[in-house]
N, C-alpha and C positions, 0 to 999 in steps of 0.2 A: 504494499500500501501504500505508493509515494506520499509523502509530508513535508512540510517546509512552514518556518515560522509557527511552529509549534510550542507546548508547555511541557517540560519531561522532568517529574520528579520521580524518586526510591520510594516506596513505599513497601513496609517488608522485602520479603523476596524477588518484586518483581519490581519492574518502572511502570509509571502510569503516562498515558500520553496522550495530551489532551491539546481538543481545537488543531487548528492553525491550517494550512493552503493546502488543497486534493492537489493531487495530478493536473484538474482542470483550471484550478488557480482559484476555487473557488473556500469559501469560508467552510470550516466543517465545526459539528457540535460535537461530535464524538467523544466520546470518552475511554481510551483503551489499557488492557491489561499487559503487561510484554514482561513474558518469562526470557529474563536472556541468556539464561541457560541453554532454555531447548528451540527457542524462537518462536515459542505459542503467544499467540496472539489474538485475547478474547475482550470481548468488549465488555466494560465496567459500569457503564451506564453513559449521560449526555448532560449537557450543560444547556440552559433552558434557552442558550440561540446561538447561531453559528460565531466563533470566533478564530482569529488569530492576530499574532503580535500583538497574544497576554504574555504575561508573567504569571509563575507560581511558586508558591512555600509551602511545605509541612510546616504545621503545628501539631504538636499529639498525634489524635489520628485522623486530622483533616488537610485534607490539601484547601486553600486560598490559592482562586484565580483571582488577578487582578489584570482591570479595564481588557485593552485588545479593544477588539472592532473588527467592522466589517467592513459596510461602505461608506462610514464615519466611529473614531476614536465613544470607547463609553468611559463611563466612571464605575461599572459595577464592579461587585466583588462577590463572587458564588463559593459557595463551601460544598465541599467532597468529602463524604466518609465511609466507611465500608460498611455495604448494604444500605445506602443511601443514595437517593435521589437528588443532582447539585442543583442546590437552590441560592438567589441572591439571600447576601446577608446584610451588605452593607454598601458604603458608596467610598470610594476616593475623594478628595476634596475637588478635585478637575478631571474633565473626561484626561484618561490619556492611553496613551497606545505604542509601542515599540521601546516597553518597559523590561526592565529586571527586579526579581524579587529574590531575598534569602532570607535566612532562617535560621538564629541559633539565639540560645540566651532565652530560648520561651518569648521570643518576640518575632515579629516578621518585619524585614526592611524592604521599601520599596522606591526605587531612584530611578534614575533617567527615562528616556520616554520622551514623548510629543502629545501636547493639549491642544491639539488642533490648529494650533501657530506657532508652535514654535518649542524649540527643547526646552522640558522644562528643570529647572535646580533643585526641587524642593528634594529632601530626602526623609520620606514617610517612614514612622514606628506605629506598629498596631500587635496588640495579644492577640485580638478575638476579632478582624476583619471589616469591624463597625465602627471602633473610634482610633483617630489618626490624628497624630501631631509630629509638627517638624523637629526632625533633630539635627538637620546639617546643610546645606547649600550647597549643590557643586559648582566650585569655581569656573568649570567648563562643563559649562550643560548640553548634553548630550541625549541623542535618540539611535538604539542597535549597537550599545558597548555589550562588552562581555565583564562579567562580575564574579569576584568569587569572596571569600571570607577568611580569614587568618585571627583566631581566638578575638577580640573588639575593633578589628579594622577589616572593612570594607573596602576593596581595591577596584577601580574601575578602569578598565582600560579600551583606549581610543571611542568609537563611533561615530556619528555622524553630530553636525556641528548645523546651527539653526539658515546658513547658506549652501547645505546640503553639502559641503567636504567634509572628508574625512579628516580627522585627527589621529594625531599618533601620543598624545598626553595618556601618563600614567595619574589618576589619583587615588588619594587615600581619606578615606574619611574613618574617624576613632569615633565611632557611637556614642562612646563613654563620657568625653571629652563636646561632642559634635564638632569637631574640628575637620576642616575639608582643607584640602594642598593635593596641586599638583607634585609628585616625589617623583618625575623620571618622563625618560616617553619612549616608545616605542622604536626597533632600528626604521620602522615607516607607518605610513598611518593606515588604519583596519579598521574595520564594523565589520557587524555582523555575524564576528566570531562568537566563540563559544570559550566557559574559563569549567576549570575541574583544581582540583583541590587531590594530591596522591602523596603520601608520606611528609606532608607537611610542605609543599611545594605548589604553587600554581603552575598550571598550564594552560597554553591556550589553546584553542585548536580550529585551524581553520580560518576562514573572514573571508572577505573583499576587500582586493587592496586595488583601487584606483577603478572598481568595479566588476572586477574580475578574480574569480573563487580560486583560491591557493589552496595545497596540502600543508602547508606550514605547520610545524608544533612548536614552539617558544614556549621556552622556561623560563617562570618569574621567580626570582631569590627575593624575598620581600627586605634582608639583612641588608643587603644593599641596594635596593630599588634597582635590580639590573635583570636584561631577560639575555638569552643567549638561546641558539636554537637546537633545540632540544629532539628534533627527529622530523619523519615526514606521514602523515596518513595514506591510508592505501588510494583516497580517490581527494583529488581537492572540491571543497565544499567551505558553503555559505549555508548562512540562516538558516543553520540548526539548533537544536539541542541537547546538552547536555544533562547527564545525569552520575556520579557514584555509588556506586555499591557494592559491599564486600569488598574495598580497596581496590576493586575495578573500573574502573570509566567506561561509561558507552555514549555515542555518540549518534544521535539518531532521527535521519531523513536528513532537509536541507537542501539548498539547490546546489547543482552541478555545474561542471567549467563550462559548459553552454546553454544555462539558464536552465534545466528541464530541471523538476524536483526529483528529489530521488526516494527508495526505498533501503537501503541501507542501513544496517547499524551495523556500528565500530567499536571495537573494545580495544582499550588500551589498558594497559599495568604496566608496573616498572619491572625492567629487567633487573635479575638478580646479577648485581656485579660482581664480573670473575676479578680476584685477587690477581692485578697486574704482576709482569715480573718483576722483581724485589732490584733493586740497582745492586752493582755493585757496591758494596758497603766498606768505610774508614772506619776506625775504631783509634779512640784517646785522643791525644794533643796533633796526632796527624790531620785531625778534623778541625777542632777549633779549640786551642787552650783557651778556658775557662767556661763563660757563661752567655747563652744564646736568648736575648729578648724577643720577643716575639707577640706583635699586637694583633690579637685575633680575633680581626672587626665583625665578622659574624655572630659570634659569640660574645663580643660586648667586653673584652677584657683581655688584659696582659698575662703572658705566660713566662716565665723564666727557665730553664729546660739546659739540662749539660749535655754532651756529645753521645751518655749511653740513651741519653731522651726521658731523663725522669724528672717530674715538674719537679721543680725548686721552689717557687712562690708562683702565689697569681694575686690579680687584684682586678676586681675587689676580691674581696677572700676576708676570712675570719678575723675579727677585730682589725679589717681594713674595707670601711663601708666605702661603696662610691661617693662622689660629693652629692650638695645638692645641684636637682635637674639630670641628676645620675650619670655612669658611663656608658655613655653610646657611642659607637660606630667609631673606633680608635685607629683612626686610617694612618700614622705611625707613630713612633713609640722610641726615643732616645734617652740614652746615660748622660745626667750632667753632671755637673759638682764632684766629678771624681769618684764617679758609681754612687753619689750618698745620694741622687734623685732623679726623677725620669719625668721627661716634658712628653706630653702627645698632646698631637689637634685631634679633637673627633669631628670628624670631616661634615655630618650630617647633624650632626648636636649644635654646629657652628661655636664651637670655641675652644680653648687650648687652657691645659691644666699644667700645672706643674706638681707631683708628691715626693714626699720624701721615703725615699729607697733605705730600709725594707718594710717600714711601717706601715707607708702608705698614704699618710699624712700630707691632706691638702696645702702646698703652702705658696702657691700663687694660681689664677686663673681669669680667663679676659675671654670677653663675649656672652651671650644672651643663651642659654639652653635652648633650643631649637628655633630660636628665632633669628631669622637673616636679614642684616641690615649692613648698610652701608657709612652710616655717620660713626663717630666718635664710640669706641665700646662696643663694636656692634662688628660680627665677618660673615662672609657668605662661603660655605665650604673652603673652611681652611685646610692648607697643606702643606708638609712639610715645617712643621714650628721646629726650631734651630734657639738655645741659648747662648750669643755670644759671649766671648770671654770677658767684655768690657761690661755684661749684665744686659744688655740688649738684646732683646726675643725679635727674632724676624720670622715671618711667612709668608707663604704665596696663597695669598687669599683667591682663591682661583675665580669666583663668579663677580668678585668685584672687579677681577683683571686689574691685580698691584702684588707687588711685594710691599708690603708692612714693616718698617723697624717699629717696636712700642719700647719704652722704657720700663725698667723695672718693678714701677707703679702704676704700669696701664695705663699710659699716656702715648697715643703714638706722635712720633717722632719727626719720621719722614717717610717718601714711600717713594716707590720706581712706577711708571705708568699711572694712567688717567683713571680714575674710580668712574665705572662703568663704559669706558671707552675700551673694546674687544678684539680691539684689530690690532696684526703685527705692524707696528710702527714705533720702532724703540728709538730713545728711550719714551717718547712720548706719550705712547701706548703698545701693551701688553696683548696677547690675544691667548686670556685664560691662562696663564702661568699656574704650573701645576710643583714646579722643582726650585728649590731657593740655595742651594749647597754653599756654605762657607769658605772659600780658599785657605792658605797660607797668605797672600800678600790681604788680606782683608777686602778681597772681592767677593761675589758674590754671582754662582752660577746658575741663572736661570733654564727651566723649558717650558716653550707655549707647546698648549695643545693644538691652538690655531693654527694651520699651517706648516708644524711638527720644526719648527727652531728653537735653538739653544744657543743664549746668550751670554757674555760674562758683563757685566757692571762692576760697577766701583760704589760704594755705600752712597753716595753722593749721585749716583744716579745716570754717571755719565758711560756710557756705551765703549765697553774696549773692542767687542767682536762681536758679529750674529752669524750665524751658518743655519742654513735649511738640512735638514736630514730626510735619506730618502728611505724614511720610516713610515708607516701610518698612525703611531699615538706616542711620543717622545714623553719620557715619565724618570724624574731626578736623577740627572747628569751628575757621575763626580770625577773628581780629575784624577789620573792614574800617575801622568808625568808632565813632562814641561810641554807637549806639545801631543797627547795622547786622553784621552776620555775615553765613561764605559756609561752606558743608555739602557735603557730599558725600553724595549715597545711593548706596551699596556695594547694587545689587540690579540686575537686567535686565527690562526696561531702563534703565537708572540718571541719575540726576540730580546736578545744582549747583545751590542755592537761594542766595539770600541771602534772610536775615528779620529782623525787629528782634524784643526782646525780648515784645513781645506776641505775637508766633507769627506775625507780616503776613508773608505771603512777598512780598517784592521785587523781585525779576529772577531768573529762572528757566531752565533749560537740560534739556532731557529728550525728545527725539526720541523716536519710537517705535521707528524702523526705519531704515534704509537708513546710509549711511557714518556718518552723524553720530551716532548709536546709542550709548551708552556700554552697556558689559557690567562692570558692580562698580566703578566708578570709588573710587579709595578716600580720596582726598585730592583738596582742589583748593585752588589759592593765588589769587591776584589779584598778578601783575607789577609793575614800579613803571609798564610803560606801559601796563598797565590789560587786558593781556590774562590769561583767565583762562588757566592750567595746570591737567592734572589729568593723573594715570596710568590710560589705561584697562587694567584689569589684565587680564581675558579677552579684550579684542583684540587686547592685545600689541603697545600700543601709550603711548607718551607725547604729547598733544594740546593747542595751543596753540589759545584759544578767541576770537576777538572777538564781545564784551558785548553789539554793537550792533548787527553782524547775524548774529548767533548761530550764525555759520559756524567751520569751523575753519581756522587758518591755516598751522599747521604743525604738523608732527608726526613721533615719531621713533619707528620701528617699522614694519612693513607689518600693516594691516590683517587682523586675523587668521589671518597665518602668523606663528605662534612658529620660532626662531631663533636661531643664535646670530651671523652673519654679522653682517657692513656692514649700519645699517638696520635690525636686526633684535632683536626682544626675545620674552621667555617669562615672562608675566605682570609686568608692572616695576609692584611697589606701593610706591612712595615715588620722591622729586624733592627736589631743593634747587638752588637759583641762589645761582651766588660773583658776584660784582660784581666787577668790575677792584680792586685797594685791599684787597683780603678782604672786603668785605661782601656781610654775606646779608641782602638787605632782607625776605624775607617771615618773617622770627622774627629782629627786632631785637633782642630783650631776652632771646636767650639768651648765653650765656658764649662 
C-alpha cells in the first residue's frame, strides 16, 4: 500500500500507520497496525476525516493525532486507544499542518508546521490533547522539519521557510527552561526528512535536498552539535514517517526519487562494532614521560592518564565540583604555572576557566556561561586559550573573528582583527580564527578557518607573514623550527601536515581509510621523543603517530566507540603533556 505524509508511531510490538496520502495522492483516513517482524498489515480503525501531513504522539496507551489537513489545514486533535474509535478530543490554538510531535515525560510537544499563512514558531505542550501551553518559540520557524528528543531537549533539523526555501539550521529546544536556539547547521539545506534515536544518537533519514529525494543517513552528536555521514538508505526517500521499536527503527512509505509514493518499509539497526586491529604499541617512557591531560569534550570532563592508560585524575570529580554555570564543552586544556594549574576554554559554554591542579579549585574565569556576546566580558566560541608568561590570557574568539588579549583581572587589553568582520584581510580582519599559539619571539601563530590561512602576528597586531594552505580546515598551528610548522586538518579524512612559509608540504599523514584514518583531528603536536600526538575527535581517541613509519603506536580511547569508562573518550578535542618537574614541552613559551 503506497503511502506518504502519514503518521507512524510505535505501540506495543507494532507500528500504527495513520492517514497520509495514498498512491493516487488522496488523503487517507485509515489507521493500520503493522507487524514489522512479519510484515502483516491490518486495519485498526479510522480517523473521523481524511488527513495527511499531521503529527502523532503516544501518551500512555493513547495515540494523539494533531492537525494536518486535506484541502485546508485543521486544528483538530484526535485520540485513538486500543479497542476504541478515533474521536476528536480537542483543538490546537490555530490550524496547523506539516508539523511534528514528540512525547516524553508524560507530555506531548507540538512544533513546526504551517498555519495556513506562514510557518508557526510556537512550541506547544499538552498532557491530554485538550489544554495547550506555549513553552518556547523557534528562532527559525519551519514546516516539514525532522525532529527528535534526547533528555529534555528537542532537536529540530532543517525544514522549509516562509519563502519556500529549505534551511540547514539545527535548532535545540530545552523544554525545561523554554530556551530555543540555533546550535548548528546541516551540511546542506534539507526538508521532509525523518529522525530517529538509536543508542543515544540521532539519525536523519533521507529527505528532500533542493526538491530531490536523497538516500543519505546523517548522524547527529548532541555533545558537539555536529553531523557526520552515517550511511545510505537502500532507496532515496522523502516525506516518509519513522518510529523505533525494540532498538530497531523503521522508515515507512514516503516519496521516491521520481515522485511516486512508496510502499516500502526500511528497517535500521546499529551494526555491532567490530574491534579494529590494535595498533602496534609502545610502552613506558618511549611513549611519553609524564602524564597526558585530555579535554574529553563530549563527556564534559578533563582526564589525566599515564602511558599505561590508567586514569590518575579527572575533573569535575569527587571534591572537585564544576564551577557555577557548569563545565561544558571543554575544547582545549593546557597546564599553566609549571603544572599547578590548568586553563580550559569551554567553546559552547562561551567561557574560559582556570582551575588549580590537582584541587580543581576555580581561580579565574572569563565569559558568561551559555551566553555568547561581543562586548567586554563576553565571548563567542572561544578557542585555544593560553596563559602567557606576563599573566596575559590570549584566546581565539572564533565567531567574533578576533584574537583577544585579556588582563589577569579580566579586562580586554587589545585584539587582532575587527569584531564581527570575518574575512581574511589581516591584520584588519580575520576569517574565524581557531588557533593562537604563543611563539618564542612573543608573536602568535594564528589559523583562520575561512580560506585556510595561517598567519604570524606580533602582540601589537603587526602581520609578519600569511600563507594559504592546500587543506580543508586548518587547526591549531605549531612551530617546530625556524621555518617548519605543524598543523591539523580538521576534516574527514583528516590529516596532519608539516609545512614551511612558502607553503611547501614537508611531511604529511592522511590515510583515506582504515584504522589509521583520522576524522576531524583538531590539534597535533610533536612530543620531545619525536612522536606526533593528535586528538582524533570523531573517532573518540587520542593517538601517537610514528612520523617515520606513519603508524599509530599508542592510543587512548576505543576507536569509533564513544564512552565514559576506562580507555573510553567521547569526541576528545584537546590534550597537553606534563613532564616531571612541571615541564610543558609542547608550549614552553606560556605561563
